N, C-alpha and C positions, 0 to 999 in steps of 0.2 A: 455501645451507643450506635444507633442507626444513622446513616449518612444520607442526606437529602440532596435533591437536585440543586437547591439553594446553596448548600455547602460546597458542592462541586463548582458552581458558578462563581462563588466568591473566591475560591482557590485559584481558578483559571482566569479570573478577571473578565468574565463575559456574562452575557445575559442568561437567565434560566432557559429561555427559548432556544438559545444556541446549544446549550447542554442537551436539551431534549432532542434537538435535531441530530446531534451526534449519537446519542443513545439509541435513537430510532433508525439510525443508519440512513438518513435522508441524503440523497446524492449531491445536493447543491452546496454542501459544506466544503470549504477549501481544505486541501491537505494540511496546510499549516494550522488552521483552526482546529481541525479534527485531532491533530497530534497534540495540540495544546490542551484540549479538553480531556483527551485520553490520559495524558500524563497526570492531570488532577484526579481523574477517576481512579487510576492505579495507586496514587499516593494516599488517597483517602479510603480506598477499599470499597468504593461505592458499588452496590449491587442493585440493579433495577427490580422493581416489583412487577414481574411479568404477569402475575395473576390480575393485579389491578389494571395493568395496561390493557389486557384483553377484555376485561369486564367493561372498561370504559367504551370499548368498541362494540359491546353487546356480544362478545364471543367468549369461549371457554379456554382457548389456547391449547386445545387438544385435537389432534387428527387421529383417525382410526385407520389401521392397516389390517385388512382381512385376507388371509391366505389359506390354501387348502390344508397344508401340513406344516406346522411349526417344527416338527421333528425332521422334516426333509432339510438336509444341509443347504440346498439352494435357497429355500425360503427363509431359513434362519439367517443366512448371510445377507440376503436382500433386506430382511427386517432391520438388521444392524445398519445397513446403508441408509435406509429410510429414516431411522431414528437420528442418525448423524445429520442428514440433510435437513430434517425438520428443526433440529436444534439451531441451525444457522438462521432460521426464521423465528426463533423464540417459541417454537411449538414443541410439545411433548406428544408421544405417540402411544395410543392404546392398541394393543395387539389382539386380534380376533382370529380364532381357528375355526374354519367352516367344515373341515373334513371333506371338502369337495362335494358336499350334499346340497342338492338344489334347495331344499326347504330352509337350510341354514343360510345359504347365499341370498335367498329371497328376503329372509328376515333381516339380514345385515343391510342389504341394498335398500330396503324400504324404510330404513331409518329408525329402528327400534331404540337406538341410542341417540336420537336426534337432539335431545336436550343436553347431551353430554359432549358431543363432538361438533367441530366446525366444518369438517369435511372428511370424506372417505376415499381411501385408495383400496381397490378391490381386485383380487386376482381370482376370477371365477372359473369353474370347471363345468358345472351343470346348468348354470343360469341361462334362461332363454330370453329372447327379445321381448316377448310379451310380459315377462316379469318386470323388465325395466320400463316398459310402456305404462305400467301401473304405478310407477314411482310418483308420489304426490308431495314431496317436500323438496326444498331448494338448496339443501346443503350440497356443495360441490362434490361430484363423484368422478374419480379417475379410474379407468379400467386398465388392468395389466394383462398381458398375454395375447394370444393370437386369434381369439374369437372376435368376429366382427359383427356389431349389432346395428350399424347404420342408425344411430341415435345421437342426440346432441350431448355426448359425453366424451371428454378427452380420452384417448386410447394410446397406450404405449406398448410397443412390442419390438422384437428383432425380426429380421427376415429369416424365418426358419427354413424355408426351401433353399435359399442361398447358403445358409450355414451348413445344412446337410450336404449339399453339393460340394462345398469346400472340404468337408470331412472325407467324403468318398473319393474326391479327386486326389487327396493326399494319399489314400490307400492305393489307388490305381497307379499313382506315380511311383510307388514302391514295388510295383510289379504284381500286386494282388488282384485277383479277378473273381474269386468266389467269395463275395462279401455278404455276410448275413446281416440283416437288420433285426435287432432285438428290441421289442417294446411296442409293436404295432397295436393300435386300438381300432375297433370297428364301429364304435358307438357315436363318434363325432367327426364329421368331415373336416371341420376347421380346427380341431384340436391340434396342439403341437406335434403329437405323435404322427398324425396323418400328414401334416405338412412336411415333417422330416422324412417320412416314408416316401412322399412325393419327390423330394429332393434326391433321395437315394436312388429311386427308380430313374429319374431324369438323367442323372450323371452316368449311371451304368449304360443307359440307352445311347447317350451322346458318345460314349466310348465304343459303341458297337457291340456291347455285351447284352446278354439276356438278363432279365430280372425276374426269375421264376418265383412263384409263391412258396416253393419249398425252402427258399432262403429268407422267408419272412416269418418271424416267430412272435406271436402275440403274448402279452403278459396281462395278468389280472391287476397288477399294481406297478409301483415304480421303485421298489426296494431291492436290496441285495438278493434276497431270496427269490424274487421274481426273475431276476437276471440269471441266477443259478439254475432255476428249474427250466427256463426257456432254453438256455445253452445246452442243458442235458437232453432236452427233448430233440433239439436239432441233431446232436450227435447220435442219439439213440435211433433216430430215423435213418441213419446211414449217411448223412451229409458230412462232407469233409471240407469245411470252409477254410480259406487261408486268411480271412480277415473278418472282423466284427465291427459294425457300427451300431452303437447302443443308443437308445432314446435318451438316457441320462447316465451320469457317472455311477450311481449305486448299481444300476443294471449291469454296466460294464464291469464293475468290480466283482459282482457276483458271478458273471460269466468267466472272468479270469480265474476265479477260484476253481470252478468246475474244469476248465481247461487244464489247470495244473494237476488236479486229481486224476484226470484221464491221461496224463503223461504227455500233454502237448505244451510246448514251450511258447511263451509270449516274450518277444514277437517273432522268434525264429519260425515257428510253425503257424501261428495265428497272430496277426496284428490286431490290436483293439483300439478303437476310438470311442470316447464317451462324449458327454454333453453337459455343460453347466460349470465346469471347473471348480468343484468343491474342494475344500482343503484336504480331505481324506485322500483324494487322488494324487496329491503331490508327495505323499510320504509312505506309500506302500512299498513292499519289496520290489515291485515293478511299478514305477510311476506311470501315471495314466495320461496319454495324449487325449486332448479334449477340445471341444468348442467352448470358448469362454465368452459368454455374454457380458457386456459392460454393465454390471449390476449397479455401479455407482452412478452412471448416467441415467439408468432407468429410475433409480431412487430420486435423484436430483430433479429430473424432469417431472416425476409424479408429484413431488412436494411443490415444485414451482407452479405446476398447473393449478393445484388446489389454492395456493396462496394468491395467484393472479385472479382466479375466479372470485375469491373472497373480496379482492380489491375492485373487481369489475374491470380489470385491465389485462386482457389476454395479451401475451407477449408478441412482438413482431415476428414475421416470418424470417427464417434463416439464422436464428440464434439458438445455439445449444440443441439442435435437432428439431426445433419447432418449425412446422411446415405450413402453418396456416394462421389466420388471425380471425377471431370471432367464430361463433358456432363451434362445432366439434372439431378437434384437432387430432390428426393421425401423426403420431410421433414415432420415429425409429431410432433405437439405440444400436450401437455397433456391436460387432463380435470379432473374435480372432481365433485362429487355430493355434493351440499351444502344443508343440511337439515334445513328447517325453519318451520314456523307455518302452512303453507298450507298442510303439510302432517303429522307433528308430534305434532301440537298444542302447548300446554303449555310447552312441553319438549324442545322446541327451546329456548335456553338460551339467544341468541343474535340475532341481525339482520345482523350480518356479514357473 
């Protein structure tokens, strides 16, 4: 038998409006009243009809998350965090895989699912400013990543230059000086790889060291095989680095495989730092030191931005990383360096 708001109201001895306020999480309900209604909800097993609630507001209750690679562990973990954050606002998430292709990113951003979704969270790779200028529908759009478009869309990122400098500073502090950067890209100045390369170069320069091009290895992708082939190319060219800073964790893990095959020990001969803190890096034979972006904050901010835009109520400055009010908002999530065995060996106490 279905349980209605009226049933809950009668059990709690309150009005239907009060029950509705509790169910919809309105802030002005007193803690005592909220507890009273919640107890009745739990006793009766009431479950709100979320679909009907959204439809009454002219919405579908669905947000879309479009990422370049669902197979990439970083994006898979981010997607999980977005799904959890959306559930807190009674939204479900439709996942889209763009492959990092401009045509697909344009298709997604232009709202080809506009009748299905209420808002879009997009992590673009190839999308250009003119593509977004042509956007002609009003579903809220939140952009993730480091590309800056100077358009009225909320944008969430971490400081990639600062994160890279933190990684390199860690290696320098361990006495390493010939630090290879694996994963450079030449096609986009503002892409994360270029920002991380900039941070690598800036920290070496600040330490009075040179940053020669011979210690920069480009990759065609972001997978284990790309890291392995780039590391092999560096070694085959006669370079003997004592450390590696990789664009991401899969590249770092691929590099560690080649170092092992060539008889080089990690970290005794070559220390390695990755980026993204994917779960795989925590459980290898040598656990991976990495830069860990705060994925949960990124997800929470992205969902919050969409929900606030739907309500027409951009949040105030200074809360949860929100730095502006009205118009486009530039939001920054934090990061941290997680030290593990690939740089500090046996001093790493846990794989966490």
